[in-house]
N, CA, C and O atoms as a GROMACS GRO file, in nm:
protein
  544
    1MET      N    1   0.081  -0.120  -0.005
    1MET     CA    2  -0.005  -0.001  -0.006
    1MET      C    3   0.090   0.126   0.000
    1MET      O    4   0.194   0.131   0.066
    2ARG      N    5   0.041   0.224  -0.075
    2ARG     CA    6   0.113   0.355  -0.077
    2ARG      C    7   0.004   0.460  -0.097
    2ARG      O    8  -0.075   0.457  -0.191
    3ARG      N    9   0.007   0.551  -0.003
    3ARG     CA   10  -0.104   0.657  -0.011
    3ARG      C   11  -0.253   0.602  -0.023
    3ARG      O   12  -0.339   0.658  -0.092
    4GLY      N   13  -0.273   0.489   0.051
    4GLY     CA   14  -0.402   0.419   0.034
    4GLY      C   15  -0.436   0.343  -0.095
    4GLY      O   16  -0.549   0.301  -0.119
    5HIS      N   17  -0.332   0.329  -0.173
    5HIS     CA   18  -0.350   0.249  -0.306
    5HIS      C   19  -0.254   0.118  -0.297
    5HIS      O   20  -0.141   0.117  -0.248
    6VAL      N   21  -0.316   0.017  -0.349
    6VAL     CA   22  -0.241  -0.104  -0.364
    6VAL      C   23  -0.132  -0.084  -0.475
    6VAL      O   24  -0.156  -0.030  -0.583
    7GLN      N   25  -0.016  -0.130  -0.438
    7GLN     CA   26   0.107  -0.116  -0.539
    7GLN      C   27   0.133  -0.258  -0.589
    7GLN      O   28   0.122  -0.356  -0.515
    8VAL      N   29   0.168  -0.267  -0.719
    8VAL     CA   30   0.206  -0.391  -0.783
    8VAL      C   31   0.331  -0.386  -0.847
    8VAL      O   32   0.348  -0.297  -0.930
    9LEU      N   33   0.436  -0.478  -0.819
    9LEU     CA   34   0.553  -0.482  -0.887
    9LEU      C   35   0.546  -0.566  -1.006
    9LEU      O   36   0.524  -0.687  -1.000
   10LEU      N   37   0.567  -0.495  -1.125
   10LEU     CA   38   0.567  -0.571  -1.260
   10LEU      C   39   0.704  -0.571  -1.292
   10LEU      O   40   0.783  -0.483  -1.257
   11ILE      N   41   0.736  -0.688  -1.370
   11ILE     CA   42   0.860  -0.715  -1.432
   11ILE      C   43   0.850  -0.732  -1.582
   11ILE      O   44   0.743  -0.767  -1.631
   12THR      N   45   0.958  -0.708  -1.658
   12THR     CA   46   0.953  -0.723  -1.804
   12THR      C   47   0.976  -0.875  -1.844
   12THR      O   48   1.049  -0.948  -1.776
   13SER      N   49   0.915  -0.915  -1.948
   13SER     CA   50   0.936  -1.056  -2.004
   13SER      C   51   1.072  -1.047  -2.062
   13SER      O   52   1.123  -0.943  -2.105
   14ARG      N   53   1.131  -1.173  -2.059
   14ARG     CA   54   1.273  -1.172  -2.129
   14ARG      C   55   1.269  -1.166  -2.282
   14ARG      O   56   1.362  -1.118  -2.347
   15ASP      N   57   1.162  -1.214  -2.334
   15ASP     CA   58   1.167  -1.210  -2.487
   15ASP      C   59   1.115  -1.087  -2.551
   15ASP      O   60   1.175  -1.040  -2.648
   16THR      N   61   1.000  -1.026  -2.502
   16THR     CA   62   0.945  -0.910  -2.566
   16THR      C   63   0.956  -0.776  -2.494
   16THR      O   64   0.932  -0.669  -2.551
   17GLY      N   65   0.995  -0.786  -2.367
   17GLY     CA   66   0.998  -0.675  -2.286
   17GLY      C   67   0.875  -0.614  -2.236
   17GLY      O   68   0.877  -0.504  -2.183
   18ARG      N   69   0.758  -0.687  -2.253
   18ARG     CA   70   0.617  -0.638  -2.210
   18ARG      C   71   0.611  -0.652  -2.054
   18ARG      O   72   0.689  -0.728  -1.996
   19TRP      N   73   0.524  -0.582  -1.991
   19TRP     CA   74   0.510  -0.594  -1.848
   19TRP      C   75   0.422  -0.717  -1.810
   19TRP      O   76   0.313  -0.740  -1.862
   20ILE      N   77   0.485  -0.794  -1.712
   20ILE     CA   78   0.404  -0.918  -1.670
   20ILE      C   79   0.434  -0.927  -1.516
   20ILE      O   80   0.516  -0.854  -1.459
   21ILE      N   81   0.360  -1.021  -1.455
   21ILE     CA   82   0.388  -1.054  -1.315
   21ILE      C   83   0.489  -1.169  -1.304
   21ILE      O   84   0.498  -1.245  -1.400
   22PRO      N   85   0.561  -1.188  -1.203
   22PRO     CA   86   0.651  -1.316  -1.194
   22PRO      C   87   0.557  -1.443  -1.197
   22PRO      O   88   0.454  -1.454  -1.131
   23LYS      N   89   0.606  -1.532  -1.280
   23LYS     CA   90   0.534  -1.656  -1.286
   23LYS      C   91   0.628  -1.770  -1.340
   23LYS      O   92   0.726  -1.741  -1.408
   24GLY      N   93   0.597  -1.896  -1.309
   24GLY     CA   94   0.672  -2.004  -1.365
   24GLY      C   95   0.594  -2.128  -1.389
   24GLY      O   96   0.471  -2.125  -1.386
   25TRP      N   97   0.656  -2.229  -1.412
   25TRP     CA   98   0.593  -2.359  -1.428
   25TRP      C   99   0.575  -2.437  -1.299
   25TRP      O  100   0.649  -2.416  -1.202
   26PRO      N  101   0.484  -2.520  -1.296
   26PRO     CA  102   0.466  -2.611  -1.160
   26PRO      C  103   0.599  -2.690  -1.150
   26PRO      O  104   0.671  -2.721  -1.245
   27GLN      N  105   0.620  -2.716  -1.019
   27GLN     CA  106   0.743  -2.780  -0.970
   27GLN      C  107   0.711  -2.898  -0.892
   27GLN      O  108   0.630  -2.891  -0.799
   28GLU      N  109   0.769  -3.009  -0.923
   28GLU     CA  110   0.726  -3.130  -0.861
   28GLU      C  111   0.747  -3.118  -0.703
   28GLU      O  112   0.662  -3.168  -0.630
   29ASP      N  113   0.856  -3.057  -0.652
   29ASP     CA  114   0.890  -3.047  -0.515
   29ASP      C  115   0.832  -2.930  -0.439
   29ASP      O  116   0.866  -2.904  -0.323
   30LYS      N  117   0.736  -2.857  -0.513
   30LYS     CA  118   0.667  -2.744  -0.445
   30LYS      C  119   0.523  -2.734  -0.478
   30LYS      O  120   0.471  -2.769  -0.584
   31SER      N  121   0.463  -2.681  -0.371
   31SER     CA  122   0.317  -2.643  -0.393
   31SER      C  123   0.306  -2.532  -0.496
   31SER      O  124   0.409  -2.476  -0.532
   32ALA      N  125   0.192  -2.498  -0.544
   32ALA     CA  126   0.166  -2.380  -0.638
   32ALA      C  127   0.210  -2.254  -0.565
   32ALA      O  128   0.274  -2.168  -0.626
   33ALA      N  129   0.176  -2.239  -0.433
   33ALA     CA  130   0.225  -2.139  -0.341
   33ALA      C  131   0.376  -2.131  -0.331
   33ALA      O  132   0.433  -2.023  -0.347
   34GLY      N  133   0.443  -2.244  -0.305
   34GLY     CA  134   0.579  -2.243  -0.295
   34GLY      C  135   0.643  -2.214  -0.436
   34GLY      O  136   0.749  -2.151  -0.435
   35ALA      N  137   0.598  -2.249  -0.540
   35ALA     CA  138   0.656  -2.218  -0.671
   35ALA      C  139   0.633  -2.070  -0.688
   35ALA      O  140   0.722  -2.007  -0.746
   36ALA      N  141   0.528  -2.009  -0.647
   36ALA     CA  142   0.503  -1.863  -0.671
   36ALA      C  143   0.611  -1.791  -0.583
   36ALA      O  144   0.667  -1.691  -0.629
   37VAL      N  145   0.638  -1.833  -0.472
   37VAL     CA  146   0.735  -1.761  -0.387
   37VAL      C  147   0.888  -1.782  -0.449
   37VAL      O  148   0.972  -1.692  -0.446
   38ALA      N  149   0.910  -1.896  -0.499
   38ALA     CA  150   1.044  -1.918  -0.560
   38ALA      C  151   1.059  -1.824  -0.694
   38ALA      O  152   1.161  -1.758  -0.713
   39GLU      N  153   0.961  -1.824  -0.775
   39GLU     CA  154   0.954  -1.739  -0.891
   39GLU      C  155   0.965  -1.590  -0.876
   39GLU      O  156   1.030  -1.517  -0.951
   40ALA      N  157   0.888  -1.549  -0.762
   40ALA     CA  158   0.899  -1.414  -0.741
   40ALA      C  159   1.046  -1.376  -0.693
   40ALA      O  160   1.088  -1.265  -0.724
   41PHE      N  161   1.115  -1.453  -0.629
   41PHE     CA  162   1.254  -1.422  -0.588
   41PHE      C  163   1.344  -1.439  -0.713
   41PHE      O  164   1.424  -1.349  -0.739
   42GLU      N  165   1.334  -1.548  -0.793
   42GLU     CA  166   1.417  -1.566  -0.914
   42GLU      C  167   1.399  -1.451  -1.010
   42GLU      O  168   1.498  -1.393  -1.055
   43GLU      N  169   1.277  -1.416  -1.041
   43GLU     CA  170   1.248  -1.315  -1.156
   43GLU      C  171   1.261  -1.166  -1.098
   43GLU      O  172   1.312  -1.076  -1.165
   44ALA      N  173   1.213  -1.149  -0.975
   44ALA     CA  174   1.208  -1.003  -0.941
   44ALA      C  175   1.283  -0.979  -0.806
   44ALA      O  176   1.274  -0.865  -0.760
   45GLY      N  177   1.350  -1.068  -0.742
   45GLY     CA  178   1.430  -1.042  -0.619
   45GLY      C  179   1.327  -1.017  -0.504
   45GLY      O  180   1.364  -0.945  -0.411
   46VAL      N  181   1.216  -1.063  -0.500
   46VAL     CA  182   1.121  -1.040  -0.400
   46VAL      C  183   1.124  -1.141  -0.282
   46VAL      O  184   1.125  -1.262  -0.304
   47GLU      N  185   1.125  -1.088  -0.154
   47GLU     CA  186   1.097  -1.172  -0.044
   47GLU      C  187   0.981  -1.128   0.027
   47GLU      O  188   0.965  -1.006   0.038
   48GLY      N  189   0.897  -1.207   0.078
   48GLY     CA  190   0.789  -1.152   0.144
   48GLY      C  191   0.682  -1.255   0.206
   48GLY      O  192   0.717  -1.371   0.229
   49THR      N  193   0.571  -1.218   0.230
   49THR     CA  194   0.462  -1.287   0.296
   49THR      C  195   0.348  -1.314   0.194
   49THR      O  196   0.286  -1.221   0.143
   50LEU      N  197   0.322  -1.442   0.168
   50LEU     CA  198   0.225  -1.482   0.073
   50LEU      C  199   0.078  -1.492   0.127
   50LEU      O  200   0.058  -1.537   0.240
   51ALA      N  201  -0.019  -1.454   0.053
   51ALA     CA  202  -0.151  -1.465   0.098
   51ALA      C  203  -0.192  -1.613   0.117
   51ALA      O  204  -0.130  -1.700   0.056
   52LYS      N  205  -0.288  -1.643   0.194
   52LYS     CA  206  -0.336  -1.791   0.227
   52LYS      C  207  -0.391  -1.840   0.104
   52LYS      O  208  -0.365  -1.956   0.074
   53ARG      N  209  -0.461  -1.770   0.030
   53ARG     CA  210  -0.530  -1.828  -0.083
   53ARG      C  211  -0.495  -1.755  -0.223
   53ARG      O  212  -0.451  -1.640  -0.221
   54PRO      N  213  -0.513  -1.818  -0.331
   54PRO     CA  214  -0.486  -1.751  -0.461
   54PRO      C  215  -0.586  -1.635  -0.474
   54PRO      O  216  -0.698  -1.632  -0.423
   55LEU      N  217  -0.529  -1.538  -0.551
   55LEU     CA  218  -0.615  -1.422  -0.576
   55LEU      C  219  -0.704  -1.444  -0.691
   55LEU      O  220  -0.814  -1.388  -0.700
   56GLY      N  221  -0.656  -1.526  -0.782
   56GLY     CA  222  -0.751  -1.564  -0.908
   56GLY      C  223  -0.665  -1.632  -1.003
   56GLY      O  224  -0.552  -1.670  -0.970
   57LEU      N  225  -0.716  -1.649  -1.125
   57LEU     CA  226  -0.661  -1.723  -1.229
   57LEU      C  227  -0.658  -1.626  -1.347
   57LEU      O  228  -0.731  -1.527  -1.352
   58TYR      N  229  -0.563  -1.663  -1.448
   58TYR     CA  230  -0.578  -1.599  -1.585
   58TYR      C  231  -0.516  -1.686  -1.689
   58TYR      O  232  -0.424  -1.761  -1.654
   59CYS      N  233  -0.554  -1.685  -1.808
   59CYS     CA  234  -0.499  -1.770  -1.917
   59CYS      C  235  -0.433  -1.690  -2.020
   59CYS      O  236  -0.474  -1.578  -2.049
   60TYR      N  237  -0.327  -1.747  -2.078
   60TYR     CA  238  -0.260  -1.675  -2.185
   60TYR      C  239  -0.181  -1.783  -2.278
   60TYR      O  240  -0.152  -1.892  -2.228
   61ASP      N  241  -0.151  -1.759  -2.392
   61ASP     CA  242  -0.084  -1.849  -2.482
   61ASP      C  243   0.063  -1.811  -2.479
   61ASP      O  244   0.100  -1.701  -2.519
   62LYS      N  245   0.145  -1.904  -2.430
   62LYS     CA  246   0.293  -1.887  -2.434
   62LYS      C  247   0.355  -1.928  -2.566
   62LYS      O  248   0.336  -2.041  -2.612
   63VAL      N  249   0.428  -1.840  -2.625
   63VAL     CA  250   0.487  -1.878  -2.753
   63VAL      C  251   0.617  -1.963  -2.722
   63VAL      O  252   0.709  -1.911  -2.657
   64ILE      N  253   0.624  -2.080  -2.764
   64ILE     CA  254   0.743  -2.167  -2.719
   64ILE      C  255   0.852  -2.147  -2.824
   64ILE      O  256   0.972  -2.143  -2.799
   65LYS      N  257   0.793  -2.136  -2.948
   65LYS     CA  258   0.890  -2.104  -3.058
   65LYS      C  259   0.799  -2.070  -3.178
   65LYS      O  260   0.682  -2.108  -3.171
   66PRO      N  261   0.842  -1.996  -3.298
   66PRO     CA  262   0.751  -1.957  -3.384
   66PRO      C  263   0.662  -2.076  -3.435
   66PRO      O  264   0.709  -2.182  -3.474
   67GLY      N  265   0.522  -2.046  -3.430
   67GLY     CA  266   0.434  -2.146  -3.471
   67GLY      C  267   0.396  -2.249  -3.372
   67GLY      O  268   0.310  -2.333  -3.398
   68VAL      N  269   0.465  -2.243  -3.247
   68VAL     CA  270   0.426  -2.334  -3.148
   68VAL      C  271   0.382  -2.263  -3.019
   68VAL      O  272   0.464  -2.198  -2.954
   69VAL      N  273   0.249  -2.276  -2.980
   69VAL     CA  274   0.196  -2.206  -2.867
   69VAL      C  275   0.150  -2.301  -2.768
   69VAL      O  276   0.087  -2.400  -2.806
   70GLN      N  277   0.177  -2.281  -2.632
   70GLN     CA  278   0.125  -2.347  -2.528
   70GLN      C  279   0.023  -2.277  -2.447
   70GLN      O  280   0.054  -2.176  -2.385
   71PRO      N  281  -0.098  -2.324  -2.443
   71PRO     CA  282  -0.198  -2.251  -2.355
   71PRO      C  283  -0.151  -2.269  -2.204
   71PRO      O  284  -0.106  -2.376  -2.163
   72CYS      N  285  -0.165  -2.165  -2.132
   72CYS     CA  286  -0.122  -2.166  -1.991
   72CYS      C  287  -0.236  -2.116  -1.898
   72CYS      O  288  -0.306  -2.020  -1.928
   73ILE      N  289  -0.248  -2.181  -1.789
   73ILE     CA  290  -0.355  -2.120  -1.695
   73ILE      C  291  -0.253  -2.084  -1.568
   73ILE      O  292  -0.180  -2.169  -1.517
   74VAL      N  293  -0.258  -1.959  -1.529
   74VAL     CA  294  -0.178  -1.903  -1.415
   74VAL      C  295  -0.260  -1.883  -1.288
   74VAL      O  296  -0.363  -1.818  -1.294
   75THR      N  297  -0.218  -1.936  -1.173
   75THR     CA  298  -0.273  -1.914  -1.047
   75THR      C  299  -0.193  -1.790  -0.989
   75THR      O  300  -0.071  -1.794  -0.973
   76VAL      N  301  -0.260  -1.697  -0.962
   76VAL     CA  302  -0.201  -1.566  -0.909
   76VAL      C  303  -0.216  -1.553  -0.759
   76VAL      O  304  -0.328  -1.559  -0.708
   77PHE      N  305  -0.100  -1.534  -0.685
   77PHE     CA  306  -0.104  -1.525  -0.539
   77PHE      C  307  -0.055  -1.374  -0.510
   77PHE      O  308   0.038  -1.323  -0.573
   78ALA      N  309  -0.117  -1.319  -0.423
   78ALA     CA  310  -0.070  -1.184  -0.371
   78ALA      C  311   0.053  -1.210  -0.267
   78ALA      O  312   0.053  -1.301  -0.185
   79LEU      N  313   0.151  -1.123  -0.282
   79LEU     CA  314   0.266  -1.132  -0.188
   79LEU      C  315   0.304  -1.006  -0.133
   79LEU      O  316   0.344  -0.918  -0.209
   80ARG      N  317   0.296  -0.986  -0.006
   80ARG     CA  318   0.342  -0.850   0.053
   80ARG      C  319   0.495  -0.851   0.062
   80ARG      O  320   0.557  -0.939   0.122
   81VAL      N  321   0.553  -0.749  -0.003
   81VAL     CA  322   0.684  -0.757  -0.017
   81VAL      C  323   0.754  -0.702   0.118
   81VAL      O  324   0.731  -0.589   0.163
   82ASN      N  325   0.838  -0.791   0.174
   82ASN     CA  326   0.914  -0.743   0.293
   82ASN      C  327   1.054  -0.704   0.256
   82ASN      O  328   1.117  -0.634   0.335
   83ARG      N  329   1.108  -0.743   0.144
   83ARG     CA  330   1.241  -0.709   0.102
   83ARG      C  331   1.252  -0.727  -0.039
   83ARG      O  332   1.202  -0.825  -0.094
   84LEU      N  333   1.320  -0.634  -0.104
   84LEU     CA  334   1.357  -0.629  -0.251
   84LEU      C  335   1.503  -0.627  -0.258
   84LEU      O  336   1.572  -0.530  -0.227
   85ARG      N  337   1.551  -0.754  -0.306
   85ARG     CA  338   1.693  -0.766  -0.324
   85ARG      C  339   1.743  -0.707  -0.447
   85ARG      O  340   1.680  -0.715  -0.552
   86VAL      N  341   1.861  -0.645  -0.435
   86VAL     CA  342   1.940  -0.595  -0.550
   86VAL      C  343   1.991  -0.707  -0.639
   86VAL      O  344   1.982  -0.696  -0.762
   87ARG      N  345   2.044  -0.815  -0.581
   87ARG     CA  346   2.099  -0.920  -0.645
   87ARG      C  347   2.000  -1.042  -0.642
   87ARG      O  348   1.961  -1.087  -0.534
   88PHE      N  349   1.962  -1.094  -0.762
   88PHE     CA  350   1.873  -1.199  -0.778
   88PHE      C  351   1.904  -1.276  -0.906
   88PHE      O  352   1.977  -1.220  -0.987
   89PRO      N  353   1.861  -1.387  -0.932
   89PRO     CA  354   1.903  -1.475  -1.047
   89PRO      C  355   1.883  -1.405  -1.187
   89PRO      O  356   1.969  -1.412  -1.274
   90GLU      N  357   1.775  -1.345  -1.201
   90GLU     CA  358   1.738  -1.284  -1.344
   90GLU      C  359   1.750  -1.138  -1.340
   90GLU      O  360   1.679  -1.072  -1.416
   91ARG      N  361   1.838  -1.074  -1.254
   91ARG     CA  362   1.843  -0.937  -1.265
   91ARG      C  363   1.905  -0.870  -1.388
   91ARG      O  364   1.888  -0.751  -1.416
   92ARG      N  365   1.975  -0.951  -1.455
   92ARG     CA  366   2.042  -0.887  -1.582
   92ARG      C  367   1.944  -0.912  -1.714
   92ARG      O  368   1.971  -0.873  -1.828
   93GLU      N  369   1.829  -0.983  -1.676
   93GLU     CA  370   1.740  -1.027  -1.789
   93GLU      C  371   1.607  -0.946  -1.790
   93GLU      O  372   1.530  -0.951  -1.886
   94ARG      N  373   1.582  -0.871  -1.678
   94ARG     CA  374   1.443  -0.813  -1.657
   94ARG      C  375   1.462  -0.683  -1.593
   94ARG      O  376   1.561  -0.665  -1.522
   95ARG      N  377   1.367  -0.582  -1.613
   95ARG     CA  378   1.345  -0.471  -1.548
   95ARG      C  379   1.227  -0.487  -1.450
   95ARG      O  380   1.136  -0.565  -1.480
   96ARG      N  381   1.223  -0.414  -1.327
   96ARG     CA  382   1.114  -0.420  -1.244
   96ARG      C  383   1.071  -0.286  -1.209
   96ARG      O  384   1.153  -0.194  -1.203
   97LYS      N  385   0.951  -0.268  -1.187
   97LYS     CA  386   0.898  -0.135  -1.146
   97LYS      C  387   0.764  -0.135  -1.081
   97LYS      O  388   0.674  -0.203  -1.130
   98TRP      N  389   0.744  -0.060  -0.970
   98TRP     CA  390   0.617  -0.035  -0.899
   98TRP      C  391   0.515   0.039  -0.971
   98TRP      O  392   0.542   0.142  -1.033
   99PHE      N  393   0.398  -0.012  -0.964
   99PHE     CA  394   0.282   0.062  -1.022
   99PHE      C  395   0.159   0.069  -0.931
   99PHE      O  396   0.138  -0.030  -0.862
  100ASP      N  397   0.085   0.161  -0.923
  100ASP     CA  398  -0.033   0.162  -0.861
  100ASP      C  399  -0.125   0.044  -0.940
  100ASP      O  400  -0.119   0.032  -1.063
  101ALA      N  401  -0.204  -0.034  -0.860
  101ALA     CA  402  -0.269  -0.147  -0.921
  101ALA      C  403  -0.347  -0.111  -1.053
  101ALA      O  404  -0.344  -0.182  -1.154
  102ALA      N  405  -0.414   0.003  -1.042
  102ALA     CA  406  -0.496   0.047  -1.153
  102ALA      C  407  -0.415   0.061  -1.277
  102ALA      O  408  -0.451   0.013  -1.384
  103ARG      N  409  -0.300   0.130  -1.261
  103ARG     CA  410  -0.206   0.160  -1.362
  103ARG      C  411  -0.148   0.027  -1.416
  103ARG      O  412  -0.134   0.004  -1.536
  104ALA      N  413  -0.116  -0.061  -1.313
  104ALA     CA  414  -0.048  -0.194  -1.351
  104ALA      C  415  -0.146  -0.269  -1.440
  104ALA      O  416  -0.104  -0.335  -1.536
  105SER      N  417  -0.273  -0.261  -1.410
  105SER     CA  418  -0.389  -0.324  -1.497
  105SER      C  419  -0.377  -0.280  -1.641
  105SER      O  420  -0.398  -0.359  -1.733
  106ARG      N  421  -0.340  -0.143  -1.661
  106ARG     CA  422  -0.338  -0.106  -1.805
  106ARG      C  423  -0.210  -0.132  -1.870
  106ARG      O  424  -0.198  -0.110  -1.990
  107LYS      N  425  -0.098  -0.182  -1.790
  107LYS     CA  426   0.023  -0.211  -1.847
  107LYS      C  427   0.041  -0.359  -1.904
  107LYS      O  428   0.124  -0.386  -1.990
  108VAL      N  429  -0.041  -0.448  -1.849
  108VAL     CA  430  -0.029  -0.596  -1.887
  108VAL      C  431  -0.125  -0.619  -2.001
  108VAL      O  432  -0.229  -0.555  -2.020
  109ALA      N  433  -0.080  -0.718  -2.074
  109ALA     CA  434  -0.159  -0.749  -2.210
  109ALA      C  435  -0.277  -0.840  -2.180
  109ALA      O  436  -0.376  -0.834  -2.252
  110GLU      N  437  -0.270  -0.925  -2.077
  110GLU     CA  438  -0.377  -1.027  -2.068
  110GLU      C  439  -0.501  -0.978  -2.003
  110GLU      O  440  -0.496  -0.929  -1.890
  111PRO      N  441  -0.618  -0.989  -2.072
  111PRO     CA  442  -0.747  -0.931  -2.021
  111PRO      C  443  -0.782  -0.970  -1.886
  111PRO      O  444  -0.822  -0.888  -1.804
  112GLU      N  445  -0.766  -1.108  -1.856
  112GLU     CA  446  -0.805  -1.161  -1.726
  112GLU      C  447  -0.708  -1.112  -1.611
  112GLU      O  448  -0.752  -1.087  -1.498
  113LEU      N  449  -0.585  -1.100  -1.641
  113LEU     CA  450  -0.496  -1.043  -1.544
  113LEU      C  451  -0.518  -0.895  -1.518
  113LEU      O  452  -0.493  -0.847  -1.408
  114ARG      N  453  -0.563  -0.826  -1.616
  114ARG     CA  454  -0.602  -0.679  -1.611
  114ARG      C  455  -0.718  -0.670  -1.517
  114ARG      O  456  -0.721  -0.584  -1.429
  115ALA      N  457  -0.824  -0.766  -1.538
  115ALA     CA  458  -0.949  -0.768  -1.444
  115ALA      C  459  -0.903  -0.791  -1.302
  115ALA      O  460  -0.947  -0.719  -1.212
  116LEU      N  461  -0.814  -0.888  -1.276
  116LEU     CA  462  -0.764  -0.914  -1.136
  116LEU      C  463  -0.703  -0.794  -1.077
  116LEU      O  464  -0.735  -0.761  -0.963
  117LEU      N  465  -0.608  -0.719  -1.152
  117LEU     CA  466  -0.531  -0.614  -1.087
  117LEU      C  467  -0.629  -0.494  -1.077
  117LEU      O  468  -0.612  -0.415  -0.984
  118MET      N  469  -0.729  -0.474  -1.164
  118MET     CA  470  -0.832  -0.368  -1.139
  118MET      C  471  -0.914  -0.402  -1.023
  118MET      O  472  -0.948  -0.311  -0.948
  119ALA      N  473  -0.952  -0.528  -1.000
  119ALA     CA  474  -1.036  -0.568  -0.886
  119ALA      C  475  -0.958  -0.544  -0.754
  119ALA      O  476  -1.020  -0.510  -0.654
  120VAL      N  477  -0.827  -0.560  -0.753
  120VAL     CA  478  -0.751  -0.530  -0.635
  120VAL      C  479  -0.750  -0.378  -0.614
  120VAL      O  480  -0.758  -0.330  -0.501
  121ALA      N  481  -0.739  -0.307  -0.718
  121ALA     CA  482  -0.726  -0.158  -0.714
  121ALA      C  483  -0.850  -0.101  -0.652
  121ALA      O  484  -0.844  -0.015  -0.564
  122THR      N  485  -0.964  -0.150  -0.696
  122THR     CA  486  -1.101  -0.103  -0.653
  122THR      C  487  -1.146  -0.157  -0.521
  122THR      O  488  -1.222  -0.094  -0.448
  123GLU      N  489  -1.095  -0.282  -0.489
  123GLU     CA  490  -1.130  -0.353  -0.359
  123GLU      C  491  -1.011  -0.417  -0.296
  123GLU      O  492  -0.986  -0.537  -0.306
  124PRO      N  493  -0.935  -0.327  -0.226
  124PRO     CA  494  -0.813  -0.379  -0.162
  124PRO      C  495  -0.842  -0.489  -0.055
  124PRO      O  496  -0.752  -0.565  -0.019
  125CYS      N  497  -0.957  -0.496  -0.010
  125CYS     CA  498  -0.998  -0.613   0.081
  125CYS      C  499  -0.978  -0.739   0.021
  125CYS      O  500  -0.969  -0.835   0.098
  126LEU      N  501  -0.968  -0.759  -0.106
  126LEU     CA  502  -0.951  -0.886  -0.169
  126LEU      C  503  -0.805  -0.950  -0.133
  126LEU      O  504  -0.777  -1.067  -0.155
  127LEU      N  505  -0.722  -0.859  -0.078
  127LEU     CA  506  -0.591  -0.905  -0.038
  127LEU      C  507  -0.608  -0.968   0.110
  127LEU      O  508  -0.596  -0.898   0.211
  128ALA      N  509  -0.636  -1.105   0.114
  128ALA     CA  510  -0.682  -1.166   0.243
  128ALA      C  511  -0.560  -1.166   0.339
  128ALA      O  512  -0.446  -1.136   0.305
  129PRO      N  513  -0.600  -1.205   0.465
  129PRO     CA  514  -0.495  -1.212   0.566
  129PRO      C  515  -0.369  -1.294   0.529
  129PRO      O  516  -0.385  -1.400   0.468
  130GLN      N  517  -0.260  -1.259   0.558
  130GLN     CA  518  -0.130  -1.324   0.514
  130GLN      C  519  -0.083  -1.427   0.610
  130GLN      O  520  -0.122  -1.433   0.726
  131HIS      N  521   0.010  -1.514   0.550
  131HIS     CA  522   0.087  -1.606   0.630
  131HIS      C  523   0.225  -1.613   0.573
  131HIS      O  524   0.243  -1.583   0.455
  132LYS      N  525   0.324  -1.651   0.649
  132LYS     CA  526   0.463  -1.643   0.619
  132LYS      C  527   0.499  -1.774   0.541
  132LYS      O  528   0.461  -1.879   0.592
  133LEU      N  529   0.562  -1.779   0.434
  133LEU     CA  530   0.627  -1.892   0.368
  133LEU      C  531   0.778  -1.871   0.350
  133LEU      O  532   0.823  -1.759   0.327
  134ALA      N  533   0.852  -1.975   0.361
  134ALA     CA  534   0.990  -1.958   0.341
  134ALA      C  535   1.038  -1.907   0.210
  134ALA      O  536   0.979  -1.945   0.108
  135THR      N  537   1.134  -1.830   0.202
  135THR     CA  538   1.187  -1.778   0.066
  135THR      C  539   1.290  -1.878   0.041
  135THR      O  540   1.347  -1.938   0.133
  136PRO      N  541   1.316  -1.897  -0.088
  136PRO     CA  542   1.426  -1.999  -0.136
  136PRO      C  543   1.563  -1.939  -0.097
  136PRO      O  544   1.667  -2.000  -0.124
   0.00000   0.00000   0.00000
């Protein structure tokens, strides 16, 4: 929160440079929440407190290579940032920037993610009580 508004940390994708949220593939040794925490650190240098339940879902088509598309469903978790590290695995591959949630909703390309971010902007109470998960 900043000045009564929810803030969202967006990162750039490695391939096109468009604004996205940190996300990754399911991992055998981690829950969806655990994978979200790991990806937030690897892609954005974020350490923090994860919400108890997912915020929502959105779908997009990941281009694997020209002519090959993989439909993906992303489970979105809210994470209260406690620490933003300067050194993290993908720091040379991405940019990161804080946006007011309403502005972040206009920066992302995926309509369902836009709707989730706008919902948080207009109803911050959607960010449920938090609990701590270990950071990788």
